[in-house]
KEKE-3310 file (N, C-alpha, C; in steps of 0.2 Angstrom, whole numbers, plus 5000, padded with zeros to 4 digits):
npx = (5004:5003:5010:5001:5005:4999:4996:4995:4986:4987:4977:4976:4965:4963:4956:4950:4948:4937:4932:4942:4953:4957:4959:4965:4966:4977:4978:4991:4991:4979:4976:4975:4988:4998:4999:5013:5019:5020:5010:5007:4998:5002:5014:5024:5024:5013:5002:4988:4984:4990:4992:5000:5014:5029:5041:5045:5041:5042:5046:5052:5055:5065:5076:5070:5058:5054:5046:5057:5066:5084:5091:5100:5106:5119:5136:5135:5122:5112:5100:5102:5113:5131:5140:5148:5150:5152:5149:5145:5150:5148:5135:5124:5119:5103:5091:5090:5101:5103:5112:5108:5096:5079:5073:5068:5069:5055:5045:5044:5056:5057:5064:5058:5046:5028:5025:5017:5002:4986:4974:4980:4990:5005:5020:5018:5004:4995:4980:4972:4964:4948:4953:4963:4974:4989:4987:4981:4968:4956:4939:4922:4909:4892:4884:4893:4903:4921:4931:4921:4910:4897:4888:4886:4877:4864:4853:4852:4861:4869:4871:4881:4886:4896:4897:4896:4886:4870:4857:4846:4839:4840:4847:4850:4857:4856:4867:4870:4864:4846:4836:4825:4817:4819:4825:4826:4842:4848:4839:4827:4826:4825:4812:4811:4803:4805:4808:4810:4809:4813:4826:4831:4835:4827:4825:4817:4811:4795:4791:4800:4812:4829:4843:4856:4873:4889:4897:4889:4875:4866:4855:4846:4847:4836:4840:4842:4852:4869:4879:4893:4893:4887:4884:4885:4878:4877:4874:4865:4865:4856:4855:4845:4839:4837:4849:4861:4873:4891:4899:4907:4910:4914:4920:4909:4899:4900:4896:4904:4906:4914:4927)
npy = (4994:5010:5025:5039:5055:5068:5086:5099:5114:5130:5143:5160:5175:5178:5181:5168:5163:5165:5163:5164:5150:5139:5123:5112:5096:5089:5076:5069:5060:5062:5075:5089:5093:5106:5107:5108:5119:5129:5143:5154:5158:5162:5156:5144:5132:5130:5125:5118:5113:5116:5123:5131:5141:5136:5143:5138:5143:5146:5154:5150:5139:5125:5119:5106:5108:5108:5115:5127:5118:5112:5108:5112:5119:5112:5114:5108:5109:5102:5097:5096:5089:5082:5089:5081:5081:5071:5061:5045:5042:5055:5059:5069:5075:5076:5088:5080:5073:5063:5053:5055:5059:5064:5073:5091:5108:5115:5131:5136:5134:5121:5105:5093:5098:5101:5115:5131:5130:5125:5137:5146:5161:5163:5157:5156:5153:5163:5171:5179:5195:5204:5213:5208:5207:5199:5191:5203:5213:5218:5217:5213:5224:5225:5230:5224:5229:5230:5234:5244:5253:5250:5260:5262:5257:5256:5270:5274:5282:5281:5290:5294:5297:5303:5306:5312:5317:5315:5315:5326:5333:5334:5342:5345:5350:5343:5342:5340:5329:5321:5321:5309:5303:5297:5285:5272:5269:5275:5286:5281:5271:5277:5283:5294:5308:5311:5322:5326:5337:5349:5345:5346:5338:5334:5330:5325:5323:5320:5315:5318:5310:5303:5302:5289:5291:5289:5280:5278:5274:5286:5289:5282:5288:5289:5292:5301:5302:5304:5297:5300:5313:5319:5328:5335:5349:5365:5358:5354:5350:5347:5345:5337:5347:5357:5365:5369:5358:5358:5354:5345:5341:5326:5314:5323:5312:5309:5315:5322:5327:5342:5343)
npz = (5000:4995:5003:5010:5010:5018:5014:5022:5022:5028:5033:5035:5039:5026:5009:5005:5017:5026:5040:5051:5055:5042:5036:5025:5018:5007:4995:4987:4978:4971:4969:4956:4943:4936:4919:4909:4896:4879:4880:4872:4859:4846:4843:4834:4843:4851:4864:4866:4878:4888:4905:4912:4907:4901:4897:4884:4872:4853:4839:4827:4816:4811:4797:4793:4797:4811:4824:4834:4833:4830:4817:4804:4789:4781:4774:4761:4758:4764:4774:4791:4788:4789:4784:4774:4757:4748:4734:4726:4708:4703:4707:4715:4731:4739:4748:4759:4761:4754:4741:4725:4728:4726:4734:4738:4745:4750:4745:4757:4763:4768:4769:4759:4762:4761:4756:4755:4763:4756:4752:4761:4762:4764:4772:4786:4787:4785:4779:4765:4767:4763:4755:4748:4755:4760:4776:4780:4789:4785:4783:4776:4777:4782:4772:4761:4757:4757:4771:4774:4785:4786:4784:4770:4762:4749:4748:4761:4776:4788:4805:4817:4834:4848:4863:4880:4888:4892:4878:4876:4865:4846:4831:4813:4798:4781:4768:4750:4747:4746:4759:4763:4774:4791:4804:4817:4826:4842:4845:4840:4848:4861:4859:4853:4843:4826:4812:4795:4788:4773:4772:4785:4799:4813:4831:4845:4862:4868:4880:4887:4887:4886:4875:4878:4884:4876:4863:4849:4837:4831:4822:4806:4791:4777:4760:4743:4731:4729:4741:4744:4743:4753:4768:4785:4792:4803:4816:4831:4847:4862:4881:4893:4898:4890:4887:4877:4870:4868:4852:4841:4822:4814:4803:4795:4798:4811:4827:4839:4856:4862:4873)
capx = (5000:5007:5009:4999:5009:4995:4999:4992:4987:4984:4976:4973:4964:4963:4949:4946:4946:4932:4931:4947:4957:4955:4964:4963:4971:4978:4980:4995:4989:4973:4978:4978:4994:4997:5002:5018:5019:5018:5003:5007:4996:5005:5020:5022:5023:5007:5001:4982:4982:4995:4988:5007:5019:5035:5045:5048:5038:5046:5042:5055:5055:5072:5076:5066:5051:5053:5047:5062:5071:5092:5093:5103:5109:5127:5139:5133:5114:5109:5096:5104:5119:5137:5146:5151:5147:5154:5143:5149:5148:5146:5129:5122:5114:5096:5091:5089:5108:5102:5115:5104:5089:5074:5068:5070:5065:5048:5044:5045:5063:5058:5066:5053:5039:5023:5025:5012:4996:4981:4970:4985:4995:5011:5021:5014:4997:4990:4976:4971:4957:4944:4956:4968:4981:4990:4988:4977:4962:4950:4932:4917:4903:4884:4883:4897:4911:4927:4933:4916:4908:4890:4885:4887:4872:4862:4847:4852:4865:4870:4873:4884:4888:4900:4896:4897:4880:4864:4855:4839:4836:4845:4844:4856:4855:4860:4870:4874:4858:4839:4833:4817:4815:4824:4822:4831:4846:4846:4834:4821:4825:4822:4807:4810:4799:4810:4805:4815:4806:4818:4833:4833:4832:4824:4822:4815:4807:4789:4791:4807:4817:4835:4847:4862:4880:4892:4898:4884:4871:4860:4848:4848:4843:4833:4843:4842:4858:4876:4881:4899:4893:4882:4888:4881:4879:4873:4873:4864:4864:4855:4853:4836:4836:4837:4855:4866:4880:4896:4901:4910:4907:4919:4919:4903:4894:4899:4895:4908:4906:4920:4929)
capy = (5000:5017:5029:5046:5060:5074:5092:5103:5121:5134:5149:5164:5181:5178:5181:5162:5161:5170:5163:5162:5145:5135:5118:5109:5091:5088:5070:5070:5055:5064:5083:5090:5096:5110:5106:5113:5121:5136:5145:5159:5156:5164:5152:5137:5126:5132:5119:5120:5110:5118:5128:5135:5143:5134:5148:5136:5146:5147:5157:5148:5131:5123:5117:5101:5110:5107:5120:5125:5113:5114:5106:5118:5118:5112:5117:5104:5111:5096:5099:5091:5085:5082:5092:5077:5081:5067:5056:5041:5043:5061:5060:5075:5074:5081:5091:5075:5071:5055:5054:5055:5059:5069:5077:5097:5112:5118:5138:5140:5133:5116:5100:5088:5100:5103:5122:5135:5128:5126:5141:5151:5165:5162:5151:5157:5151:5168:5171:5186:5196:5204:5218:5203:5208:5193:5194:5209:5214:5221:5213:5215:5227:5222:5232:5220:5233:5229:5239:5248:5254:5247:5265:5264:5253:5260:5274:5274:5284:5281:5296:5292:5301:5301:5310:5311:5320:5311:5320:5328:5334:5337:5345:5347:5351:5337:5345:5336:5323:5325:5317:5307:5299:5295:5281:5269:5271:5277:5290:5277:5265:5282:5284:5301:5310:5313:5326:5328:5343:5353:5343:5348:5332:5337:5323:5327:5319:5323:5314:5320:5304:5306:5297:5288:5294:5283:5280:5275:5275:5291:5289:5281:5293:5287:5297:5301:5306:5302:5297:5304:5321:5321:5331:5338:5356:5368:5353:5357:5345:5349:5340:5335:5354:5360:5368:5367:5355:5360:5348:5346:5335:5322:5318:5323:5308:5308:5320:5322:5330:5344:5342)
capz = (4999:4995:5009:5008:5013:5017:5013:5026:5020:5034:5030:5041:5037:5018:5005:5005:5024:5029:5046:5055:5053:5037:5035:5019:5017:4999:4994:4982:4970:4966:4967:4949:4942:4930:4912:4907:4889:4878:4880:4867:4853:4840:4843:4831:4846:4855:4868:4869:4884:4894:4910:4915:4903:4904:4893:4879:4865:4849:4833:4821:4813:4807:4790:4794:4798:4817:4828:4840:4832:4829:4812:4799:4782:4781:4768:4756:4756:4767:4780:4797:4786:4793:4779:4769:4752:4743:4731:4720:4701:4701:4710:4721:4737:4740:4754:4765:4761:4750:4736:4720:4730:4722:4740:4738:4749:4747:4745:4764:4765:4772:4766:4759:4764:4756:4753:4758:4764:4752:4756:4765:4758:4766:4776:4793:4788:4785:4774:4763:4768:4758:4751:4745:4758:4765:4784:4782:4794:4782:4782:4773:4782:4781:4765:4757:4756:4760:4775:4775:4792:4787:4781:4763:4759:4745:4749:4768:4778:4796:4808:4824:4839:4854:4869:4887:4891:4888:4873:4876:4857:4842:4825:4810:4791:4779:4761:4745:4744:4748:4764:4763:4780:4796:4808:4820:4830:4848:4843:4840:4855:4866:4857:4850:4837:4821:4807:4790:4782:4769:4773:4792:4803:4820:4835:4852:4865:4871:4887:4892:4888:4883:4871:4882:4882:4873:4855:4846:4831:4833:4817:4800:4786:4770:4756:4737:4728:4731:4748:4744:4743:4760:4774:4790:4794:4808:4821:4838:4852:4870:4885:4895:4901:4883:4886:4870:4870:4864:4849:4834:4818:4812:4796:4792:4800:4817:4832:4847:4861:4865:4881)
cpx = (5005:5004:5009:5002:5004:5000:4995:4992:4983:4983:4973:4972:4966:4956:4946:4946:4942:4931:4937:4952:4954:4960:4961:4969:4971:4980:4984:4993:4983:4972:4979:4983:4994:5001:5006:5017:5019:5012:5002:5004:4998:5011:5018:5022:5019:5004:4994:4979:4986:4992:4994:5012:5026:5042:5048:5046:5043:5043:5046:5055:5062:5071:5071:5060:5049:5053:5052:5067:5079:5093:5094:5105:5117:5129:5137:5126:5110:5106:5098:5111:5126:5143:5150:5147:5148:5149:5147:5146:5145:5139:5130:5118:5109:5096:5091:5096:5108:5107:5110:5097:5085:5071:5072:5066:5060:5050:5045:5051:5063:5059:5060:5047:5034:5021:5019:5005:4990:4976:4974:4988:5002:5013:5020:5008:4992:4986:4975:4964:4954:4947:4962:4974:4983:4992:4984:4970:4956:4944:4927:4911:4896:4882:4888:4902:4915:4929:4929:4915:4900:4886:4883:4882:4866:4854:4847:4860:4865:4874:4875:4885:4892:4900:4894:4892:4875:4861:4848:4834:4842:4843:4850:4853:4859:4860:4872:4869:4852:4837:4825:4814:4821:4821:4827:4835:4844:4840:4827:4820:4822:4815:4805:4806:4805:4807:4811:4813:4812:4824:4835:4831:4832:4823:4822:4811:4800:4789:4797:4813:4824:4839:4855:4868:4884:4894:4894:4880:4866:4855:4850:4843:4841:4836:4841:4848:4865:4879:4888:4898:4889:4887:4883:4882:4875:4869:4870:4862:4861:4854:4846:4835:4836:4843:4859:4872:4885:4899:4905:4910:4913:4919:4912:4897:4894:4900:4899:4907:4913:4922:4930)
cpy = (5006:5021:5036:5050:5068:5080:5096:5112:5125:5140:5153:5171:5181:5179:5174:5159:5166:5169:5159:5157:5141:5130:5114:5103:5089:5081:5071:5066:5057:5071:5084:5093:5101:5107:5110:5114:5127:5137:5152:5156:5157:5160:5146:5131:5126:5125:5120:5118:5112:5123:5131:5135:5141:5138:5144:5139:5148:5150:5154:5140:5130:5121:5110:5103:5110:5114:5121:5121:5116:5112:5113:5115:5117:5114:5113:5105:5106:5099:5093:5087:5086:5086:5087:5078:5076:5062:5051:5043:5048:5063:5066:5073:5078:5083:5086:5071:5063:5056:5052:5056:5064:5074:5086:5102:5115:5126:5141:5137:5126:5110:5095:5091:5101:5111:5126:5132:5130:5132:5147:5156:5166:5157:5150:5156:5157:5167:5178:5188:5200:5210:5215:5206:5202:5194:5199:5208:5216:5216:5216:5217:5222:5225:5229:5224:5232:5235:5244:5249:5253:5254:5268:5260:5258:5263:5275:5278:5285:5288:5293:5297:5299:5307:5308:5313:5317:5318:5321:5329:5335:5339:5346:5346:5346:5342:5340:5329:5325:5318:5315:5303:5298:5290:5277:5272:5272:5282:5287:5274:5271:5285:5292:5303:5313:5316:5326:5332:5347:5351:5344:5342:5334:5331:5326:5322:5322:5321:5315:5314:5307:5301:5296:5290:5287:5285:5276:5277:5280:5290:5287:5286:5290:5294:5297:5304:5301:5302:5300:5311:5323:5323:5333:5345:5358:5362:5356:5350:5349:5343:5339:5342:5359:5365:5364:5363:5355:5353:5350:5339:5332:5315:5317:5319:5307:5315:5318:5328:5335:5344:5350)
cpz = (5001:5002:5007:5011:5014:5018:5017:5025:5026:5031:5035:5038:5029:5015:5005:5012:5027:5036:5050:5052:5047:5036:5030:5018:5009:4999:4987:4975:4967:4965:4959:4949:4936:4925:4910:4899:4886:4877:4876:4861:4847:4839:4839:4836:4852:4858:4871:4876:4891:4898:4914:4909:4905:4900:4886:4872:4860:4842:4826:4820:4810:4801:4789:4796:4805:4820:4834:4839:4830:4823:4808:4794:4783:4776:4761:4753:4759:4773:4785:4794:4791:4789:4774:4762:4746:4741:4726:4714:4699:4703:4714:4726:4737:4745:4761:4766:4758:4742:4729:4721:4725:4728:4738:4743:4745:4748:4752:4767:4768:4768:4765:4760:4758:4754:4758:4758:4760:4756:4760:4759:4759:4771:4784:4793:4787:4779:4771:4765:4762:4752:4748:4749:4762:4773:4786:4787:4791:4781:4779:4778:4780:4775:4758:4755:4761:4764:4777:4783:4792:4785:4774:4758:4755:4748:4757:4770:4786:4800:4815:4828:4844:4857:4875:4892:4887:4884:4873:4868:4853:4836:4820:4802:4787:4770:4757:4743:4748:4754:4763:4767:4784:4802:4812:4825:4837:4850:4845:4846:4860:4865:4855:4844:4832:4815:4802:4786:4780:4771:4780:4796:4810:4824:4842:4855:4869:4879:4892:4892:4885:4879:4875:4879:4878:4865:4852:4839:4833:4828:4811:4795:4779:4765:4748:4735:4732:4738:4749:4745:4749:4765:4778:4791:4799:4813:4828:4842:4859:4873:4888:4898:4896:4883:4881:4873:4866:4859:4843:4829:4816:4808:4793:4795:4806:4821:4838:4849:4862:4871:4882)
residu = (MET:LYS:ARG:LEU:ILE:PRO:ILE:ILE:ILE:ILE:CYS:LEU:PHE:SER:VAL:GLN:CYS:GLU:ARG:GLY:TRP:LEU:ILE:LYS:ILE:ILE:ASN:PRO:GLU:THR:GLU:GLU:HIS:ASN:VAL:LEU:GLY:CYS:MET:ARG:THR:SER:ALA:CYS:ASN:TYR:ASN:PHE:GLU:ALA:THR:GLU:ASP:ASP:GLY:SER:CYS:SER:ASP:VAL:LYS:ASP:CYS:ALA:GLY:LEU:CYS:GLY:GLY:ALA:ALA:SER:ILE:ASP:VAL:CYS:GLY:VAL:CYS:GLY:GLY:ASN:GLY:ASP:CYS:SER:CYS:PRO:ASN:GLY:MET:ILE:LYS:ASP:CYS:MET:GLY:VAL:CYS:GLY:GLY:ILE:THR:GLU:TYR:ASP:GLU:CYS:GLY:VAL:CYS:GLY:GLY:ASP:GLY:ILE:GLU:VAL:GLY:LYS:CYS:ASP:CYS:ASP:GLY:SER:VAL:LYS:ASP:CYS:ASP:SER:VAL:CYS:GLY:GLY:THR:ALA:VAL:GLU:ASP:ALA:CYS:GLY:LEU:CYS:GLY:GLY:ASP:GLY:SER:SER:CYS:GLY:GLY:ILE:TRP:ALA:ILE:TYR:TYR:ASN:VAL:SER:THR:PRO:ILE:GLY:GLY:PHE:GLU:PHE:ASP:VAL:GLU:GLY:VAL:THR:VAL:THR:GLY:ALA:SER:GLY:GLY:GLU:ALA:ALA:THR:ALA:GLY:PHE:THR:ILE:SER:THR:ALA:ASN:ASN:LYS:VAL:LEU:GLY:PHE:SER:ILE:SER:GLY:ALA:THR:ILE:PRO:VAL:GLY:ASP:ARG:LEU:LEU:VAL:VAL:LEU:ASN:ILE:ASP:GLY:ASN:LYS:THR:ASP:ALA:CYS:LEU:SER:ASN:VAL:VAL:LEU:SER:ASP:ASP:SER:GLY:VAL:SER:ILE:ALA:ILE:GLU:GLN:SER:PRO:CYS:ILE:THR:ILE:ILE:LYS:GLU:GLU)
# end
């Protein structure tokens, strides 16, 4: 029978010990142990089962394709070779050191490797984004526009705001296009009444409700015309007491409170 050596943990006045002393008996044979390994996901030897990083992370593969490996190309061009370049009958060694062999380095520099993985665009496993940039981060927005912000869908124009004071009312003029309607955004959520007469957009609450602070969508405009020609002017925001909020607009579709 194995002899169990109990480990006693004594805790006093800690967050875990809410009532004086706490004694815990740990059985060494059943207690879970940490799994050592590389925990950095970008490393080529990342271990998804590791619970404690052991400092073994590596970003470099050797000529044999082994992450963190030590194999190198000798003077004969052989991966892991011993520097003996001689072959009988004038034959030449391949990258595996086999006289007359046919194994070659792939485009990633790995002897006998498969090269860039299908669907990837480089040896690091990157993929092209919607703008065809290898390893890029651009994505298509809801309108199908690569790198867009979702505001370019035909016939609508999204107006955003970024303020630290609740909005009790707003108004602004729209230039370059014709406004045919307005709806949605935080204005609709707050129950605001919204009008769009003569290209002037006006929003207010009969009940005294306010639009919350933050970086949010204010309202979505229905427009006729080229959206690239559209811009806001004469922007006015007020708080729940009707006091004007000092703002700036940037660039044309975002309303920002001046500090």
